[in-house]
Structure formats: C-alpha cells, structure tokens
C-alpha positions, 0 to 999 in steps of 0.5 A: 074566331080561332085562338090562333087568329086572335093571337095573330091580331095581338101580335100585329098591333105595336104599342108605344115603346114602354121604356123608362126613361124614354129614349131620345130617338127610337124606331120599332116594328110590328113583329115579336121575337121569341127569347128562350135564354138571354145571352149577353156577350162582349165584342172587342175590348171590354172592362170590369164595369161592362163585364159586371153589368152584363152579369147583373143584367143577364141574371135580372133578365133571365130570372125576371118573369115580368109583364106590364099591368096593361098586358095582364090578359094579353095571352101568349104572343105569336112570334116571327123571329128568334133572339140570337143574343146581345153583343155589347161593344164599347169604343173606350174602356176608360172607367173614369166617371166624371161630369163629362162621361159619355153615357150615350148608346145605340141599341138594335134588336132585329126580328131574328138574330143577334142584337147589338149594343154599342157605346162610347164608354162602359157607362153608356153600355150600362145605360143601354143594358138597362134599356134592353132589360126593359124590352124583354117581357114574359111570354108564356113559358119563354120571353118575348121582345115585342115590336121588333125590329127596335132601333134606339139612339139615346143619351141624357139631356142633363149631366146631373140626375141626382138624389140627395140621401140624408144618412145623418138625421136617421141612419141607413144600413149599407144594404138600404144604400145599395138597394137605393143605388140599384133603383137609381140605376134602373132609372138612369140616375147618376149622382148620389149626393150623400148628405152624410153628416148633419147636426144630429149625428156624425156616422162617418169615420174620421182618421183626422178627428176620430172623436167626431164619430166616437162622440157623434154617431148614434151608436157603434152599430150606426157608423160608416167606416172608410171601407164602408164608404169605399164599398158604396163608391165602388157599388155606385160606380159600377152602376154609373153613379157618382158619389158626391159627399156633403159636409155642411159648414158652418151651420148644421154642425151641433154634432161637432160640438160633442167633440169640440165645443170650443169651436162652436157657437149657440150650442143646443140652445134650449128652449128657444132653439128656433131663434138660433137654427132652422131645426133642433139642435142648434149649433154653428162653427164659430166664425170668429175663431181661426181654429174653426177654419183650420178644423174645416180645412183639415176635414176637407183634406181628409174627405177630399181624398176618401171621396174621389169625385171631382165635386165636393159639397160644402153646404152653406145653407140656413146659417143663423146670424143671431147665433153669432151676434150673441156669441161672446167670441164674435162680439169680442172680435167685432169690438176689436175690429171696428167696421167689421160685421157678422156679414164680413166675418162670414164672407171671410170665413167662406173665402178661406174655406172655399179657397182651400177646397179650390186648392184640392182641385175639387169643384165646390158644390154649395147651397144657393144661400152662399151666393144670394144670402151672404157677401161672399162671391164664390169662384166661377167654378162653383156649382150652385144647388138652388132650392128656395125658388125656381127663379134662383136658376135664372139668377145663378146662371145669369151670374155665370154659375153652373146650377143644379135645381132641387126646387123644394116645391117640386123635389123635396120628397120628404114633404107632406107628412105634417110637422115632426115637432110633437107639440105642434099639430100642423103642417110642415114648412114644405107641405103638401106631398109632392105627387109624381105628377107634380115632380114630372111637371117641373121644368128646370129650364122654364123662363130661361131662353138665353142659350148660354144660361141654358148651357149652365143648367147641369140638371136636377136632384130630388131630396130625401131629407130624413127627419121622418124617413129611415130605411124602413120607408125609404123605398116608397118615399122615393119611388116612383116619384124619383123616377118621374124626375129621372125621366125629365132629367134624362129625356128632357121635357119634350120629344124630338118634335118639340111636344111637351110630354104630359103626365097622362101620356106617360102614366102607363109607362111609369106604372110599368116601371113601378111594377118592374121595380117592385119585381126587382125588390124595390118597394115602390109605392102604388100610383093608383088602384091596379084597375087603373094601371090595367086600363090606361086613361079610364081613371082620368078626370073627365 
C-alpha cells in the first residue's frame, strides 16, 4: 500500500474529542484542516481581558509543537481544508468577575475558512480560547485541527472550581504563583483560595498593623506587598480566576502573638503542643478579650478592601477548647459571668466578627466546624467549606447553606508523604496519597437528591497544604491531579446521556493534558510509563 493511501486512512478515522475538561456538548466530523499560522482577531466590541487572552493564546498556539502521546507515530495527516483564522466576539465587555459570571461559549471550526468563538462575557471567551488551543496539534512542518468540522457548546457545571494555596507554612515566589494560575487556567479552574497567613508566618503587608509582617514573615525576602497582592489578583482575573483570601481566626494564629502577645492564649506551649493545637506552634486569639474582636475587625476592614472579591474566608477550623479553658483571662471572665462557658464565649466572639464581615458587604466563607462544632449560627449568606466527611455536604445544604467541598479523603493533595514530625516515623493523619483516579471518582452530589439542596452545591476545591510542599515541588503535587477535579467540576460526572465517565475512559485525554501542561512549562508528574500513555487500555488491570 502506498504511503499516501495509509495517510488517507489515518485521516478518515476520527478520534474522540481530546479536550480537557470535556465540553458539555460537541460534534465533530472526519476531515482534517491545515493551519500554517493561527491568527485570532476580535469582531465587534471587545475588552482588555479578551485582547490580552488573544495575545497569550496566539503566542501559545503558534509556538507550540504539541502532539499527544497516543499520536506519537501518526505521521503527517492529510488535510482537506485550510484554517482561515479565529474570530472572537463577546456580547458584553463587562470585566467584573463574580460568582454569577457567565463562562459559557460556543466554538465552531469549519473544514475550511473562518472559525468563530462566541461568548456572553470576556471570561467565556477566555475559556473558549483554551478549548480552541487544545484542538490544534503539530502536523509535520505545520499544524492541523483534526476531525473538522467541530461544533462545541460549553459551560461549567459548578460555579466554584478551586485550589487552596497555602503560602504561610512555606513561602512561594510570585513566579510560582503566576505559574500555578496559568495551570489553573489551562484546566478552566476559577478560584484561587489564597491561604495567605497561618500560625507559622504572616507574609502579607498590613498597613493597619505593620508589625504583623515585620515580626511574622520568614524574612524580608519572603513577603507580599500590597502591590504584589494586586499583581496576583490582576494576573488571576485576566485568566478568569477569582482570588479569595483566607485570614483564619481565632485558631491558627500563633504568629499574631509575635507582634501582639497580649491578644493570645496558649502561645507556643512546649512540650505538649498537641494538647493545644492541631499542629505546632499553638496559639489562638483570646476570645475573652474584646481587644481580640477589635483587632480582627480592623484586619477585616483592611483586607476586605485589598481583596475585591465578594467572598472573604474567615477560617474557623480546628479551634482547641483546652487552650481557652486553661487561659487565665478566660477563666477570670467565666468566673465573673456565671452561666457562661467557653462555648458561649466562642459563639459570641464569632457573632461579633461575622456581623462585622457581613457589614462590609462580603459573603463569609468558613470551615464547617463553625457550623457543626460550635453554638454559633452563621448567617444564611455564609458559604460552608466542608472537609471532614462527605456527609457534611448533605448536612450543610439541608440547613440552607451554600457549600464547597474539599473532602480531605479525596481532595487533600498534600497527603501521602508520611508524617512531618521528625520523631515519629509513621503516616500522616490524612494518608494515603490521593491518586488522580481517586480525585476523579469523588462525586460531590452523591447521595443528595433534593433539587433545592443540589442548587446549593457551589462546587469543589482541592487543597495544597504546605507543611511538606514549597515552590520546588508544587507543580507535581498539584498536576495532573488537580486537573482531575477540574474536569468533574466543569463537565460534571456524567455526559449528556447520563453515563458516568470512568477513569479508564478519560485516562488518555488526561495523559494528553498532562503532556500539554509539561510543554507549557508546568512540571506535572507522570501518570504512567510513556508506553502506557502511547497504548491506551493496554496497562489496565485484566
């Protein structure tokens, strides 16, 4: 058989659409379209976000010489049409990025001629450009778009597709944060939950209390200025990613004591820190002191202005009662107020702080313990981040709260490396390692059938707690496992027919996405030997 005939047979055999996350609906043909140069332009009204996205993707696509591992020996495909450029149009140029932002888009790529990308907002255009970039592959000295014509109509299943990024336990440079935001955009994730401070360090500038950063940063070269924060927010926004800060109170606050020990309880109890905190160093804001409320509320005022998002994470996890029960000020307060307890004092403290946050116009985002492990009743506008068990999703939505799930058993990507306490040779509390299959198989809607409760599920969020992570290893710890969550949060667990996607079915596409991320400078870890990636299904357990 002649080589030309073999190439013709290859061209006539369409493969499944290899886009990650998989679009909600798509149609494709059996032709291949040649592309010498990818030109992208706008039609009608546009915006800075759209223009900058076009420039980014024009550069990515034209510089990329990407070929999926499964196509390693496909040769040069025969083409029957020529790409005539991509025209991008948006109905609205509004660049406000909120919980309600429309990210939908429609993409049409004909066999020959002009392709079109239509979106209602600039952020839908950003998502569509990422999809389009994944349709283009290397083809000899040029490029090709396979299986044309292609028609895609796409929109996210969930409004919250997030990553918790912990820059307090170990410091991350701006370059590593920007790189992470790029990788998130390649997977259509839209929330960076910036866990910016914790017990170990306070790297972010405070103009209200400058002594927090001065005394609490790991060093003068491990800080975030106001300008740094604004650069991260702007970089994220260009990629359709909201930045939600977390200032965890009243627990996890030892570092505050380095500047204001008078506000603290159980400050760095050694030895025996485990009686007072989930991890060292111990220290919690003193809930018997009105000054701790005033301090927290001033921080809220400051950082609610620095971070423009409508949601503000206020922590509330892992507070330790013994810390307060043994505190002299708490004991004196309770002695002077018969009938009150640590629980009632904590509920009052929460009430004052949450009321102040509500008054700023922000929605409180808080860990589930605030609802389930205290006597405080959060306002109905509060978003619950559940992590202890999947049943918390059902319990919180049953009470009318919006929910984001970070179920530790599926979504804590730092787990699986053993304990980090040097005198304990054992597993960490959340081992084992969460494989990409385990991440993908988690269903945030499982066991919930009430339509009203399902509406309250905002989405999911993987977590990268940084006890054993810093910027030298963050890429392989996150990717491609975070991409597995990203697809289920964007596309849902089922296709249009109701079929539940399996890890076997999606593995080849995720291989392709992983190799694509590597080609774009993201050091995503391998899923299997390359031989397996090149031969889908042949490494399955019989």
